[in-house]
VOPAGU-2260 file (C-alpha; in pm, 1 decimal, decimal comma):
REM VOPAGU-2260
SITE   aa  ch    i         X         Y         Z
SITE  MET   A    0     873,0    7458,0   -2006,3
SITE  SER   A    1    1056,4    7658,3   -1744,2
SITE  SER   A    2     881,3    7740,9   -1416,3
SITE  GLN   A    3    1081,2    8062,3   -1376,5
SITE  LYS   A    4     882,0    8378,0   -1447,1
SITE  PRO   A    5    1012,9    8654,3   -1673,8
SITE  VAL   A    6    1173,2    8946,6   -1497,5
SITE  ILE   A    7     941,5    9248,5   -1473,1
SITE  PRO   A    8    1108,8    9574,9   -1579,1
SITE  ARG   A    9    1134,9    9853,4   -1327,6
SITE  GLU   A   10     892,6   10135,9   -1367,2
SITE  GLY   A   11    1036,1   10444,4   -1533,6
SITE  ASP   A   12    1331,8   10279,3   -1708,3
SITE  GLY   A   13    1173,4   10266,1   -2052,9
SITE  GLY   A   14    1086,0    9898,1   -2013,0
SITE  PHE   A   15    1447,8    9781,5   -2015,1
SITE  LEU   A   16    1653,0    9598,8   -1754,9
SITE  ARG   A   17    1994,9    9734,9   -1668,1
SITE  ILE   A   18    2250,3    9453,9   -1652,8
SITE  ARG   A   19    2588,2    9478,7   -1479,2
SITE  LEU   A   20    2893,4    9287,7   -1602,1
SITE  ASP   A   21    3208,4    9246,4   -1391,2
SITE  LEU   A   22    3505,4    9158,7   -1609,5
SITE  ALA   A   23    3882,2    9142,2   -1639,6
SITE  TYR   A   24    4114,9    9160,0   -1936,6
SITE  ASP   A   25    4474,1    9150,6   -2055,8
SITE  GLY   A   26    4509,9    9487,6   -2226,9
SITE  GLY   A   27    4826,5    9395,2   -2415,8
SITE  PRO   A   28    4663,3    9280,5   -2743,0
SITE  PHE   A   29    4411,2    9566,7   -2754,1
SITE  SER   A   30    4418,3    9931,1   -2862,5
SITE  GLY   A   31    4258,0   10033,4   -2535,5
SITE  TRP   A   32    3899,7   10005,0   -2414,4
SITE  ALA   A   33    3705,9   10235,3   -2648,9
SITE  VAL   A   34    3586,5   10137,7   -2995,1
SITE  GLN   A   35    3816,6   10263,1   -3272,3
SITE  PRO   A   36    3766,1   10204,2   -3645,3
SITE  GLY   A   37    4001,9    9941,2   -3779,7
SITE  ARG   A   38    4145,3    9850,8   -3437,6
SITE  ARG   A   39    4080,0    9567,1   -3195,5
SITE  THR   A   40    3956,2    9706,9   -2864,4
SITE  VAL   A   41    3805,0    9553,1   -2552,2
SITE  GLN   A   42    3475,2    9736,0   -2599,6
SITE  GLY   A   43    3462,2    9639,3   -2965,2
SITE  VAL   A   44    3508,9    9267,9   -2892,9
SITE  LEU   A   45    3258,1    9271,7   -2605,5
SITE  GLU   A   46    2993,5    9443,9   -2817,0
SITE  GLU   A   47    3062,9    9205,5   -3104,5
SITE  ALA   A   48    3005,2    8908,8   -2871,9
SITE  LEU   A   49    2679,9    9055,0   -2738,4
SITE  ALA   A   50    2554,5    9123,2   -3090,9
SITE  LEU   A   51    2642,8    8767,2   -3191,2
SITE  MET   A   52    2433,6    8633,1   -2903,0
SITE  LEU   A   53    2132,3    8861,2   -2920,0
SITE  ARG   A   54    2131,0    8949,3   -3289,8
SITE  ARG   A   55    2124,4    9326,8   -3258,7
SITE  PRO   A   56    2382,3    9603,7   -3220,4
SITE  PHE   A   57    2496,0    9687,3   -2868,3
SITE  ARG   A   58    2663,5    9979,5   -2699,0
SITE  VAL   A   59    2792,4    9920,5   -2346,0
SITE  ASN   A   60    2893,1   10178,3   -2083,3
SITE  VAL   A   61    3207,6   10134,8   -1875,2
SITE  ALA   A   62    3330,5   10246,9   -1534,0
SITE  GLY   A   63    3673,4   10353,9   -1659,0
SITE  ARG   A   64    3813,4   10371,6   -2011,9
SITE  THR   A   65    4161,6   10220,3   -2013,4
SITE  ASP   A   66    4441,6   10315,9   -2254,2
SITE  ALA   A   67    4608,3   10084,5   -2503,6
SITE  GLY   A   68    4803,2    9814,6   -2320,1
SITE  VAL   A   69    4642,2    9879,7   -1979,8
SITE  HIS   A   70    4490,7    9579,8   -1799,2
SITE  ALA   A   71    4188,1    9536,5   -1570,2
SITE  ARG   A   72    4093,7    9295,8   -1292,8
SITE  GLY   A   73    3790,1    9485,4   -1166,7
SITE  GLN   A   74    3627,3    9656,0   -1465,3
SITE  VAL   A   75    3248,9    9717,0   -1455,9
SITE  VAL   A   76    3013,9    9759,6   -1752,5
SITE  HIS   A   77    2641,4    9808,4   -1792,7
SITE  LEU   A   78    2402,7    9740,6   -2079,7
SITE  ASP   A   79    2025,6    9742,8   -2121,4
SITE  LEU   A   80    1813,3    9443,3   -2226,3
SITE  SER   A   81    1441,6    9409,5   -2283,6
SITE  PRO   A   82    1254,8    9168,9   -2051,4
SITE  GLU   A   83    1204,5    8939,5   -2350,9
SITE  GLU   A   84    1577,0    8930,7   -2422,3
SITE  TRP   A   85    1657,0    8869,5   -2055,8
SITE  ASP   A   86    1408,1    8583,5   -2024,8
SITE  GLY   A   87    1493,6    8443,0   -2369,7
SITE  ILE   A   88    1862,8    8414,4   -2286,4
SITE  ARG   A   89    1772,1    8093,6   -2096,6
SITE  ARG   A   90    1646,3    7929,5   -2418,6
SITE  GLY   A   91    1367,6    7757,5   -2228,9
SITE  HIS   A   92    1592,7    7605,1   -1963,0
SITE  ASP   A   93    1503,8    7632,3   -1596,6
SITE  MET   A   94    1802,9    7839,6   -1491,5
SITE  ASP   A   95    1890,3    8187,5   -1372,4
SITE  PRO   A   96    1908,9    8425,0   -1673,6
SITE  ALA   A   97    2223,5    8579,3   -1522,3
SITE  GLU   A   98    2398,4    8242,5   -1523,2
SITE  ALA   A   99    2273,6    8171,0   -1875,8
SITE  LEU   A  100    2402,3    8506,0   -2002,0
SITE  LEU   A  101    2738,2    8449,0   -1833,3
SITE  ARG   A  102    2784,0    8109,5   -1997,9
SITE  ARG   A  103    2673,0    8220,5   -2342,8
SITE  LEU   A  104    2874,6    8541,8   -2330,3
SITE  ARG   A  105    3191,6    8353,1   -2240,9
SITE  GLY   A  106    3137,3    8128,6   -2540,9
SITE  ALA   A  107    3067,5    8420,4   -2773,9
SITE  LEU   A  108    3376,0    8604,9   -2650,4
SITE  ASN   A  109    3595,4    8307,0   -2722,7
SITE  ARG   A  110    3458,2    8290,1   -3076,9
SITE  CYS   A  111    3523,4    8661,3   -3131,5
SITE  LEU   A  112    3869,4    8650,8   -2972,8
SITE  GLY   A  113    3996,4    8349,5   -3167,1
SITE  ASP   A  114    4367,1    8305,9   -3088,8
SITE  LEU   A  115    4328,8    8557,8   -2803,6
SITE  HIS   A  116    4098,9    8317,0   -2618,0
SITE  GLY   A  117    4092,2    8415,1   -2248,4
SITE  ALA   A  118    4215,6    8772,4   -2297,4
SITE  ILE   A  119    3872,7    8897,3   -2179,4
SITE  GLU   A  120    3688,8    8716,5   -1899,5
SITE  VAL   A  121    3343,5    8807,4   -1765,9
SITE  HIS   A  122    3330,3    8697,2   -1402,1
SITE  ARG   A  123    2979,6    8800,3   -1301,2
SITE  VAL   A  124    2644,9    8902,7   -1451,1
SITE  SER   A  125    2369,1    9061,4   -1240,2
SITE  VAL   A  126    2058,6    9278,9   -1264,0
SITE  ALA   A  127    2173,2    9625,0   -1153,8
SITE  PRO   A  128    1988,6    9815,5    -881,2
SITE  GLU   A  129    1768,0   10106,9    -977,9
SITE  GLY   A  130    1962,3   10414,8   -1086,3
SITE  PHE   A  131    2286,8   10224,3   -1147,5
SITE  ASP   A  132    2531,7   10364,4   -1400,7
SITE  ALA   A  133    2868,9   10189,0   -1435,1
SITE  ARG   A  134    3048,4   10520,5   -1486,6
SITE  PHE   A  135    2854,4   10783,7   -1296,6
SITE  SER   A  136    2746,3   10578,0    -992,2
SITE  ALA   A  137    3107,9   10490,4    -903,4
SITE  MET   A  138    3248,7   10645,9    -585,4
SITE  TRP   A  139    3610,3   10568,7    -674,5
SITE  ARG   A  140    3847,8   10371,4    -895,6
SITE  ARG   A  141    4168,0   10206,9    -775,1
SITE  TYR   A  142    4468,7   10117,1    -991,9
SITE  SER   A  143    4796,4    9937,3    -925,8
SITE  TYR   A  144    5131,0    9975,9   -1102,7
SITE  ARG   A  145    5438,9    9750,5   -1077,8
SITE  ILE   A  146    5797,0    9873,7   -1115,6
SITE  ALA   A  147    6121,4    9673,6   -1114,6
SITE  ASP   A  148    6404,7    9925,4   -1078,5
SITE  ALA   A  149    6783,1    9876,0   -1085,8
SITE  ASN   A  150    6771,2    9738,8    -729,8
SITE  THR   A  151    6554,1    9448,5    -844,7
SITE  ARG   A  152    6627,9    9122,4   -1017,1
SITE  TRP   A  153    6423,9    9145,0   -1337,0
SITE  ASP   A  154    6192,3    8852,3   -1402,2
SITE  PRO   A  155    6131,4    8780,5   -1773,3
SITE  LEU   A  156    5808,4    8598,1   -1683,6
SITE  THR   A  157    5650,0    8921,3   -1559,3
SITE  ARG   A  158    5788,9    9159,7   -1819,6
SITE  HIS   A  159    5443,1    9208,6   -1975,9
SITE  SER   A  160    5299,7    9342,3   -1650,3
SITE  THR   A  161    5597,9    9513,3   -1484,1
SITE  LEU   A  162    5792,3    9824,5   -1582,8
SITE  TRP   A  163    6168,2    9762,7   -1596,5
SITE  HIS   A  164    6337,6   10087,0   -1491,8
SITE  LYS   A  165    6715,7   10105,0   -1537,5
SITE  ALA   A  166    6786,1   10352,1   -1255,8
SITE  PRO   A  167    6735,5   10296,8    -879,9
SITE  LEU   A  168    6430,5   10465,5    -727,1
SITE  ASP   A  169    6393,4   10612,8    -377,1
SITE  VAL   A  170    6054,9   10494,7    -244,7
SITE  GLU   A  171    6060,0   10739,3      46,1
SITE  LEU   A  172    6104,9   11036,5    -187,8
SITE  MET   A  173    5828,8   10912,3    -417,1
SITE  ASN   A  174    5587,4   10869,9    -126,2
SITE  ALA   A  175    5654,1   11223,7      -4,7
SITE  GLU   A  176    5593,8   11352,6    -356,0
SITE  ALA   A  177    5271,2   11150,1    -385,6
SITE  GLN   A  178    5136,7   11286,0     -56,2
SITE  SER   A  179    5188,4   11641,8    -179,0
SITE  VAL   A  180    4929,0   11607,4    -455,4
SITE  LEU   A  181    4649,7   11435,0    -261,5
SITE  GLY   A  182    4304,4   11589,3    -230,3
SITE  VAL   A  183    4076,9   11782,5    -464,1
SITE  GLN   A  184    4301,9   11942,5    -725,8
SITE  ASP   A  185    4307,9   12052,9   -1085,9
SITE  PHE   A  186    4526,8   11784,4   -1244,3
SITE  ARG   A  187    4565,1   11956,0   -1581,1
SITE  ALA   A  188    4944,8   11926,4   -1553,0
SITE  PHE   A  189    4913,3   11548,3   -1514,2
SITE  ALA   A  190    4642,6   11468,0   -1766,3
SITE  LYS   A  191    4544,8   11493,1   -2128,7
SITE  PRO   A  192    4227,3   11703,3   -2109,8
SITE  ARG   A  193    3927,2   11600,3   -2317,0
SITE  GLU   A  194    3748,6   11884,9   -2490,8
SITE  GLY   A  195    3481,6   12036,1   -2267,6
SITE  ALA   A  196    3570,0   11813,6   -1968,5
SITE  THR   A  197    3697,8   11921,3   -1628,8
SITE  THR   A  198    4038,3   11809,5   -1498,2
SITE  ILE   A  199    3940,8   11857,4   -1132,3
SITE  ARG   A  200    3954,1   11527,5    -942,3
SITE  GLU   A  201    3987,7   11404,5    -584,4
SITE  LEU   A  202    4304,7   11198,7    -547,4
SITE  GLN   A  203    4233,7   10986,3    -240,0
SITE  ARG   A  204    4533,8   10752,3    -223,0
SITE  PHE   A  205    4877,5   10747,8    -385,3
SITE  THR   A  206    5146,3   10527,0    -230,8
SITE  PHE   A  207    5464,6   10342,5    -327,3
SITE  SER   A  208    5579,7   10029,2    -143,5
SITE  ARG   A  209    5870,0    9792,0    -207,8
SITE  GLY   A  210    5797,1    9424,2    -150,5
SITE  ASP   A  211    6031,5    9153,3     -28,0
SITE  ASN   A  212    6101,7    9065,4    -392,5
SITE  GLY   A  213    6215,5    9422,1    -460,5
SITE  ILE   A  214    5915,3    9508,9    -678,2
SITE  ILE   A  215    5771,1    9856,3    -618,4
SITE  THR   A  216    5391,8    9858,0    -618,4
SITE  VAL   A  217    5198,3   10178,7    -671,8
SITE  ASP   A  218    4849,4   10199,3    -520,3
SITE  ILE   A  219    4647,3   10494,0    -651,9
SITE  GLN   A  220    4281,2   10578,9    -598,7
SITE  ALA   A  221    4056,7   10871,3    -698,2
SITE  ASP   A  222    3690,6   10948,7    -747,4
SITE  ALA   A  223    3774,1   10938,2   -1119,9
SITE  PHE   A  224    4082,3   10977,1   -1337,0
SITE  CYS   A  225    4145,2   11201,5   -1635,8
SITE  HIS   A  226    4297,4   11061,1   -1954,1
SITE  ASN   A  227    4660,7   10951,8   -1886,6
SITE  MET   A  228    4639,8   11079,9   -1527,2
SITE  VAL   A  229    4761,0   10765,7   -1347,4
SITE  ARG   A  230    5057,1   10717,5   -1579,3
SITE  ALA   A  231    5149,2   11088,2   -1565,6
SITE  LEU   A  232    5140,2   11098,7   -1185,1
SITE  THR   A  233    5343,3   10778,7   -1159,9
SITE  GLY   A  234    5595,3   10905,6   -1414,1
SITE  GLY   A  235    5625,9   11236,0   -1228,2
SITE  ALA   A  236    5693,9   11070,5    -893,5
SITE  MET   A  237    5952,9   10845,4   -1058,0
SITE  ARG   A  238    6144,4   11149,3   -1185,1
SITE  VAL   A  239    6179,1   11269,3    -826,3
SITE  GLY   A  240    6255,4   10917,7    -701,0
SITE  GLU   A  241    6537,0   10889,9    -955,6
SITE  GLY   A  242    6680,4   11228,4    -860,2
SITE  LEU   A  243    6602,4   11395,3   -1192,7
SITE  GLU   A  244    6384,7   11655,3   -1018,6
SITE  PRO   A  245    6398,8   11806,2    -666,6
SITE  PRO   A  246    6147,4   11724,5    -389,7
SITE  GLY   A  247    5834,9   11937,7    -425,3
SITE  TRP   A  248    5851,3   11933,3    -805,3
SITE  MET   A  249    5512,1   11765,0    -850,7
SITE  ARG   A  250    5335,4   12014,1    -625,8
SITE  LEU   A  251    5496,4   12299,7    -816,8
SITE  ARG   A  252    5379,2   12158,3   -1149,6
SITE  LEU   A  253    5031,4   12112,9   -1010,0
SITE  GLY   A  254    5018,9   12483,8    -932,5
SITE  VAL   A  255    5145,5   12587,2   -1274,4
SITE  GLY   A  256    4894,9   12358,9   -1444,1
SITE  GLU   A  257    5080,2   12307,9   -1773,3
SITE  ARG   A  258    5215,6   12003,1   -1955,8
SITE  ASP   A  259    5558,8   12020,4   -2118,1
SITE  ALA   A  260    5847,0   11798,7   -2229,7
SITE  LYS   A  261    5893,1   11675,1   -1871,8
SITE  SER   A  262    5538,1   11536,1   -1864,6
SITE  ILE   A  263    5656,4   11177,6   -1901,4
SITE  LEU   A  264    5400,6   10895,9   -1899,5
SITE  ALA   A  265    5495,2   10571,2   -1727,7
SITE  GLY   A  266    5451,9   10277,7   -1968,8
SITE  PRO   A  267    5098,2   10137,4   -1997,1
SITE  HIS   A  268    5172,9    9764,4   -1964,8
SITE  ALA   A  269    5232,3    9776,1   -1585,4
SITE  LEU   A  270    4901,5    9948,1   -1507,0
SITE  VAL   A  271    4597,5    9754,7   -1382,1
SITE  LEU   A  272    4246,7    9875,0   -1295,8
SITE  GLU   A  273    4198,2    9678,4    -975,4
SITE  GLU   A  274    3864,1    9788,1    -834,1
SITE  VAL   A  275    3563,5   10015,1    -880,9
SITE  ARG   A  276    3356,8   10089,0    -570,5
SITE  TYR   A  277    2987,9   10181,3    -564,7
SITE  PRO   A  278    2752,0   10300,5    -289,6
SITE  ALA   A  279    2476,5   10087,6    -138,8
SITE  ASP   A  280    2198,5   10000,6    -383,0
SITE  ALA   A  281    1966,1   10273,7    -254,4
SITE  GLY   A  282    2226,4   10541,4    -328,9
SITE  MET   A  283    2309,4   10447,7    -691,2
SITE  GLY   A  284    2082,8   10701,2    -857,6
SITE  ALA   A  285    2174,5   10990,0    -627,8
SITE  ARG   A  286    2544,6   10922,0    -677,7
SITE  ALA   A  287    2503,2   10917,8   -1056,2
SITE  ASP   A  288    2314,6   11248,3   -1051,6
SITE  LEU   A  289    2581,1   11409,9    -830,9
SITE  THR   A  290    2866,4   11291,6   -1053,5
SITE  ARG   A  291    2695,9   11414,9   -1370,2
SITE  ALA   A  292    2642,9   11755,3   -1209,3
SITE  ARG   A  293    3011,8   11778,2   -1110,6
SITE  ARG   A  294    3131,6   11679,0   -1457,8
SITE  GLU   A  295    2911,0   11946,9   -1614,7
């Protein structure tokens, strides 16, 4: 019999333990993050694997819902387990329940993925601090985007994660355009609004840099992103960088606040959720409460 004692649930959480999963995935084979009837999604496969392990339905909560084809290296999810489920995951072995859950979940995912083995990888399992919410406790999300324009030698081996753009792009122009939309703004012109949700966000970083290999990397960070916001902002800056629109065009559209035929989305396959940052453990609950209040 194991010498490790069962985990005691925190007072006031309904008797459940909140578990954090850190994971990565290749978004190419999936119809986005969120569950959709009749479609293979990252959330759907993850919940299927959890149900296979623990023999009950699951619903997980995510830091950032990604679109179809979008990848993630630093996605964060939370779920709730009873103390009995948490302790039982060890199956009587003297080992950390987090390590046991990680091993079993990887196996269950591979069974559910079949030929897509390895498309979703859970890197870490941990008991979340009090007040933690994968979505609402986050301070910011950071994405990257890769572009190979006409000045670049296109590499077929990276075509699934890099946008091939036929025209040359001016990085200096795109950076100036990106700087013009930083800060707390209403990004309605660069987003697909969800019913009843605000489109006000704080865009904290938005830069374009060309590497020695000619690849342009976009680095973009905000407290949160609206639906399609990263791809719309990237596509807008590219229109200026290509010379299709004059400098200052993005700022002008921001002020007008309307989407139209020029609201072009950059392709999804070059977009990666790189990182989600949270406050210190003691500030998780307060951050979640503040974010909920802002969203409402």
